[in-house]
N, C-alpha and C positions, 0 to 999 in steps of 0.2 A: 275849318275843315273838320269833317266827321269821319271816323274810321270804324269799320266793323270787320270781322274775320269770318271767312268760310272755313269751318272746322273740319279738316280732312286729314288729321294726323300730320305726318311729315310732308303732306302736299297742301297744307293749309295756306291760305293767302289772304292778304288784306284788300278791302275795298275802301278807297279814299273818295270822299264826296265833298265838293266845295268849289268855289270860284278860283280861276287862275291856275289850275293845276297843270295845264299843258306846259307851262313855263317852269314847272318844278322838276327839273332833271334829278334833283336830290332824292325824289321819291322813287325814281325808276332805277337809277344806277345800282343800288344795293341788290336788285333782283336780276342783274345781268350776269350770265356765266362767263362772258368775255366782253371786251370793250368794242363790240360791233353789233349793229342792229340793222334790220331791213324793215322799213315802215311800209305797210300796205294801206293804201287809201283809194279814193275814187275821184272822178273828175269834178264832183261837187264839193266835197270836203277838202280835197287837196289844196285848192287855191285859198281856202280860208285859214287852215291851221297847219299845213305841212311845214311851211317855212318856220313858224314859231317853234314847233316841236323839234325840228331838225337843229335849229339854232341853239336851243337849250341843251340838247344832247351833245352837240359838237363842242359847245362851251364847257361841258363837263368832261371833255376828253374822249368822247365816244365817236367812233366812225359810223356814220348813218347814211345808208343808201335807201332808195325808195322805189316803189312800183305803184303806178296810178292805173286803176282799173276803170272800165265804164261803170256808170252809176245806174242801179235799178235791179229790182228783183228778177227781171227777165234775164239778167246776166249771171245769176247764181247757178252756174252750170260747169260742166267739165272743161269746156273751152276756155272760160275765164279763169278757172282754177289753174289751168296750165300756164297762164301768163305769169302767175306767181312762181311756179316751178321754173319757168324759163329764166326769170330774173334771178332766182336763187342760184341756179346753175351757172349762169353767165357771170355772176359776181363771185363765184366760188364760195358761197356761203357754207359754213361748217356746221358741225353738230352742236356747237355751243353758241352759234349765232342766234340771237333772239329776234323773232318776228314781233312787230308791234302793229296791232290792228287799230287804225285811226279812222273811225267812221261809225256808221250805224250797224244794224243787225246783220245785213248782208256781208259787209266787210268783216265783221267779227266772226261770223260763222265760217266764211271761206278761209280767212287767215288761220283760224284755229284748226280747220281741217287740213290745210296745207302744212301747218306745224306738226300735226299728228303723223303725217305721211312722209314728209321730207327727211331723208336719211333715217327713217323709222322713228322720228320724233325729235323735234327741237323745241326749245322754250318759246313761249309767246306771252305777250302782255296785251291786255285790252284797254284801249283809250276810247270809250264810247262817246259819240257826239250827238246822239238823238235820245230823246226821253225813253223811247221803247228799249233801246239797247242799254241805257243806264239802269233801268229798273228790272230788266229781264234777261235779254239774250246774252249780255256780257258776263253774266254770273251763272256758274253751275257747270260749265264745261261741255255743253252740247254744241257740236260743230257739224257742218255738213253743207250739202248742196241739194238742189231740187232735181227731180226727174219729171219728164212730161206727164207721167202717170201719177205722180205724188210728190208733195212738198217735203223737203228734208228727209227723203228716204235713203240717202246715201251719206254716211258721215261717221263720226266717232265721238265717244266721250273723251274729252281731253281738256284738263283744267289749265287755266292761265296761271302765271306766277303773281299777277297783280292786276287789279282793276282800278283805273284812274278816271273817275267821272267828274269832268270839269263842267260845272253848271253854267258857266258863261257861254258854252257852245250852244246852249238851248236858245239863246237870243237870235241866232241866225236860222232857226228852224222855221219853215213855213207853218202856218196855223194848222194845216191839214196833218202834217207830220206830228206836231205837238199833240193833237187830239188822238192820233193813232197810238201814241205812247200812253196816254191816259187810259186807254182800254186795258192795258196790262196792269196799271195801278188799281183800277176798279176791280179787276180780277182778284187781287190779293185780299181786298176787303170781303168779297163774296165767298172766297173759299176758306178764310182763316180768321177774319177779324171784323166782326160786325161793327164794332166801335170805330174802326178805321173807315169803314164804308160811310158811316154817319158823318165822320169828319170830312170826308171827300164831298159829300152832298152839301155840307155847309160852306165849303171852301173852294168849290169848283171855279167860281169867277176869279179868285185869286190865283189858282193854278193856271188857268188859261191866260192870265195876265203876267205870268212868270214872277209873281211875288216871291222874292228870294227865300224868305222864311218858310212859306208854304211849300214851295217846290222842293226845298231841301228836306223838309219833313217827309213829303210823299216819297221821294227817292230813298231816303234812309229806311223808312218803315217797309217799303216794298222789298228792298235788298235784304233787310233783316228777316222777313218772312221767308224769302227764297233761300237764304243761307241756312236757316234752320231746317227747312225741308230737305235740301240737298245734303246736309250733314248727316241726316238720318237715312237717306236713300239716294246715293249718288247716281246709280245707274238705272233708276226708274224700275226697280223690281216691284214696287207697290205704291207707297205713299206719294212719291214724287209725281206720279201721274195726275194728282189733283191740280198741279200747276198748269195742266192742259185744259182747264175749264173753257169751253167754247171753241177749242182748237180743232176737234174732230170735224165739227160743222164748218169752222172757219177755213181749215185747209182745203176742204172740198170746194168752198166758194172761191178761194184763190186759184185753185187748179182749174175749176170749171170756167171761170171768167178770164183766164189767161194771166200768168204771173205779171204783177205790176199794175193791173187795172184796178184792183182793190188793194189798198195797203193792208199789210198784215194786221195791224190794229183794228182797222175797219172791219175786216172779215171776222176777227175774234169777237168784236163787239156784237155783230149780228149773230155770231155763233153762241155767245153767252145768252142772248135772248132765246135762242132755240133750246139751249140746255135748260133754261129756266122754264120754258113751256113744257119740255119733257118732264121736268121735275114736278110741275103742277099736275100733269096728267097721271103721275104716279101717286098723287095725293100728298106730296111733301111740301109744296109751296101753294100759296093761295093766289087768286087773281090779283089781289092787292100787292103781293110780293113781286109778281111778274111785272106789274105796272111800275112799281118802285124801281126795279132794275132798268126797265126801259127809260124811265125818267132820268136817272143819273147818266145813262149812256147818251141820251139826247143832250143833256146839259153839258156833256164833254165835247159836243160837236160831232158825235158819231152816229152811224146809221143804226136804228133799232129794228129795221126790217132787213131780210136777206133777199138776194136775187132768186127768182123762181127758175131754178135749173131743171125742175122736174124731179119727181121722186126717184126715178131710175138712175138718172145721172148722179144725184146725191149719193145714192147707195153704192154706185160703182166707185166713185172717188173715195167714199168713206171706207170701202172695203180694202183700200190700200193703206189705211191709217196704221201707224206703228203700234197702236194699242190693240190691234186685232190679235186675238189669241184663240187658237184652235178654230179659226174661221168665224169667231164671234167678236163683234165690236164691243170693246169696253168703253162705256160712256162715263164721263165725269159729270155728275149731277149734283144738285144741292138738296140736302136733307132739310136745311133751313139756311137763311142768310147767315154766312159766317161758318158754315160747316159743309164741306164737299165730301162726296163719296164716289167710289168707283164701282160700277155695276155693269153686268151684261144682261141684267134683267129689265129690259125695256120691250114691252110687247110690240110686235110688228105693227099692229093697228095704231098704237100710240106714237111709234116712230114715224109712220107715214103721215099721221095727222100733224105731227110736229113739223115735218118737212113742207107742209102746205099752209102752215099757220105763220103769221108775221112775215110773209114773203110778198114781193112785188115783182113786176115784170123786169126781167134782167136787161 
């Protein structure tokens, strides 16, 4: 097991990474405010891991209830969120009852948001079971739900008490979901660590084959980069926005195509290509740089072209992005591979050209 810490003063918390951690109640119990938890999972993950986690906790003297939600990005909404509140109220959950998110990014985001809201704030723990959630969404305290007009537009910054990333759970991931997680891993190399990107290029086959040493290194380094950024800018006042490379374009793809039709990582991958293209048009990247980025994305089994939603629809959805400031979209672009910047200075002609480049029929 490897451990690192998200440094946030008295709200700091550990991230444990390794195999067999779902059975390790001893890692969870010290972070509980009372000997009572409610596990939130979904219809896909629940049958795989809910029994093991519950058994471990009960064996450690913890009362463990659960709520099982429908699976899919299309259920990341108010109606599904209310199912969590229904279960908490029906079981008379208290302010010291800890919620445990057992699942991927959707479960983590909704459980965290429910924890932020229920009785104005209860503790929660992340037990991410997908690569995307282990390297990105479980770390940093972003929680929320989608709105028909925009992804993750309703939510809260609310940090977990613990992140427990059991690498064994990745063995039950469909190949498409594994690739979606690799998009976020590639992102970290692009924004902050060119050497890590080169390592990813050299080890992509091992990562897709879930080589234990390779996958553990990729998760650790990704979490390490995110933890460093979050520690400097928890609430995304500036630097943290670099973690959204490809997301402004990607969220528009997810919204425009209908939630769940493109996986988040797939949309981010195509969005990163669009961000690279915009960076090239500003003179920061070369054609060779853009092709290199497309090549590593393809090697991960991800799309390197975006759906052709049309410029107007892209602009409409991007106008609802959380990074819009004073009516202007703030873009995360690349000065060079390994160095991301945030800018509003993207000429309309370059933006329009970007939105029609590297696209295919939706």
